[in-house]
N, C-alpha and C positions, 0 to 999 in steps of 0.2 A: 519236204522245204514248207516253211509256215506262209499262211496265205495271209494276203492284206486285208485288215477290218475296214470295209467299204464308208460305214457309217456304224455310229451307235441306235439307230432308228430299228426298232423289231421288226421281224417278218411282219405282212401284213398290209393292212389298207393304210396308204401313206397320208401324213398329217401335212403341217406347214412346211415346206422344202426351207433348210437352214441355208441352203447353198443354190444359188440359179447361176448357171453359165449361159452367157447368150452368144451365139454367134451374128453378128450382125448383118444381115445380107439383104441387098436390092436397093441400095442408094442410086447406082447408076441406072438401074432399070425405072425407079420411081422418075427420075430426071426426065429420063427418055420418053416415059407416059406422058409427062407434063410439059415435053417439048422445051425442056431447060439444060443448061449445061451442067453434066457430070457434078462440077465443083459445088453446084448449088443442089444437088442431092445429098452429098455429104455433109452440107451445112445443115440441110432438113434431119440428118441422119444424127447431128450432136444435139438436135434440140428434142428427138426421141432419147438420147440419152439422158437429157434433164428429167425429164418425164418418166423414166423408169427408173430412175434412182428415188426420186420422190415417192413412186409407187410402192418402191422395195421397202422405203421406211415407214409406210402406212400400213404394209401387210405385216411388217415386222419378219422380213428376211434379213438372216444376219451376213450373209456372203453376197454380192453381186459380180462375177467376172463378165467382162467383156472383151470380144475379141476385134481390137480396134486395127491392128495391123499384122499381116503374117509375115512371116521370114519370107516368102514366095510373092508378096505383094510388092516387092521391088523390080518384078519384073513388067510392070506397069509402065505406062508411059511417064516419060521423066516430070514433065507438066502436074499430073495427077499426084505422081508423090510428093512433089513440092507442094502442092495445095493440101494434102493429106497431114502433112509434117505442119504447115503453117495453122490449119485448123487444130490441131493438138496443142499446139503454142497458145493460141487464141482461147480453146477451153480451159486450160491451166490458169491463163490470167483472168479469164473471166468469171469462172466458176468455184475457184479454190475457196473464196472467201465464204460463198453461200454453203459450200459442201463443209466448210470447218465449220461453221454456225450451226448446221444442222445435224452435226454428231458424227460425220464420215470420215472415215480411216482411208486414204488413197494409199495404194501400194501398187507396184507395176512388177510384171514378169516378161521376161525376154532377153534377147540378147541386146540389153540396152547400151552396152560398151560401143556397138557398131552404129550408135546415133549421135548426133552434132554436139558437139561441146555444151552449147548453151541450151539444147534440149534435154542433155542429162542432168546439169544444173538445176533446171526447172523442177524435173523428176525428184530429184534429189530434196528441194527445198518443199515441194508439195508433201513427200514423205514424211519429212520431218516435221512439218507444223502440223498435221494432222495425227500424228503417232498415238496420241493418248485417246483418239476418239472412239468410241465404241458402239454407237447407235447402228452404223452399219460399215462393214468392210467393202470398198469398192477397188476392185483389181482390175486393172488395164493391161490386157494383154498384147504388148507392144514390140514389134519385130520378133516375134513370138513362132517357135514352130516347135510340137510335142516330140516327133522324133530326135529334133537337135537336143532336146531336153533331155530325152531317156539315155541318149548316146553320153553325156556330160555326166550324168548319174554315174554310166557304167564304167566311164574312165576315172572319175573320183573314187569308186569302190576299188577299180583296178591299180590305182596308185596308192589306195593303203594297205592292200594285200603283197605288192611290190615290197614298202615298206614294213610288212611286217605286223604291221596293226591288227590285220583279220587275214583268215585263210579261207582261200577260194570257195569251201565248205559249208562257211558261215554265211556266206551270200544268200539272203533270201528275200521274199517280196515286199516286206516291210522295212528291209536294209535300204531298198533301192529305193522306194518310196520316200524314205526318209531323206534322200538327197537329191530329191527332185526339188524345184523352187516352190518357195512359199509352201512347205510341208506342214508348216504349223497349221494352215487353214481344213477345216473339214473338205473331204471330197465333195464334189458337186453330186446335187439329189437329183436335180432337175437341167437338162442341156436343152436348151431351145435355139432352131434355127429358123430364120426367118428367110422368105421369099420363095418356098416352096422347093428348094433344092432340098436332097436328102443324103447328106453326107457330112462328117465330122471336119473335113478339110484341114487334118494334121492339128486338131484343138485338142487337147486335153484327154489325148489316147489314154494314156495310163490311169489318170484319175477319173474317166468316165467309165471304167469297166462296170460298173453295176449303175450307171447313172439311168435315169429315166429319160428319154429322146421323146422331142415333142418339135416336129417340122411344121410350121404355119406357112400359109401362102401369103400373109401379108407382107409388105415391103417393109424395111426398117423405119423410114421416116414415117409411115403410119402406125407403128406401134405406139399404145399410148395403155394409160393405168388400167382400162378395161381389156387391153390383149394379156397384161399380165395377170388379171384376176380369172380371164379364161384358161389360161395356160395353168395357173394354181390349182383350179378346179378338176381341168383334166387331171393333173397330178394326183389329188387326193383320191380318185376314182380308181386307182390303179394299186394293185396287190403286190408289193416288194418281197420278193424270194429271195434274192441274193444266192440262188442255186441252192437253198436249203430243202427245196421239194418240188 
């Protein structure tokens, strides 16, 4: 079975990561610590997104993927889900001009068809407007779950096998990887989770097979440019082996 090539970077000390993925955790705890409503914590989290995008551009990062809303987040109270969706609409309305002017291409991944029609339209417009931008690719994982993504890729391969386009013996890791969402992007070099929790929570499980993982105690609304620099310095101090030695 052919192996997936996680990156073009050679084994050895890491350089600047091409692709950083972040699990933005801690909005609710930040709000509770400041005796504020959870909704305000999410709004402060949106401010941290803006700071992080600007910092990634300054640091020369090529791809930033943010875990905005998981497929499991629908289990949260209905008013909190409504507020998160309203915040996403506000973010797209308020930030898309600046993102576009700063050369940011916006892309989305997840089960977008399950979102409201107006939100789907806003997503399509944001992707279309920024499609030619090259300074930074901002991926927003929305209604996303990695296990479901892998299952969908397996189904696509099974359908091709049934149709006679491929044989089961031809299926390998690279072929499955090519059927995941946004397969044209490099796999994440560094996955960061804020708030002190130490798990991936169904985020980019396949793509992160050889990613460096960093768990920070900082709550997401407090994440800033210095936090990103600290994460990059930590990454640069690691030796990436990819199972080779």
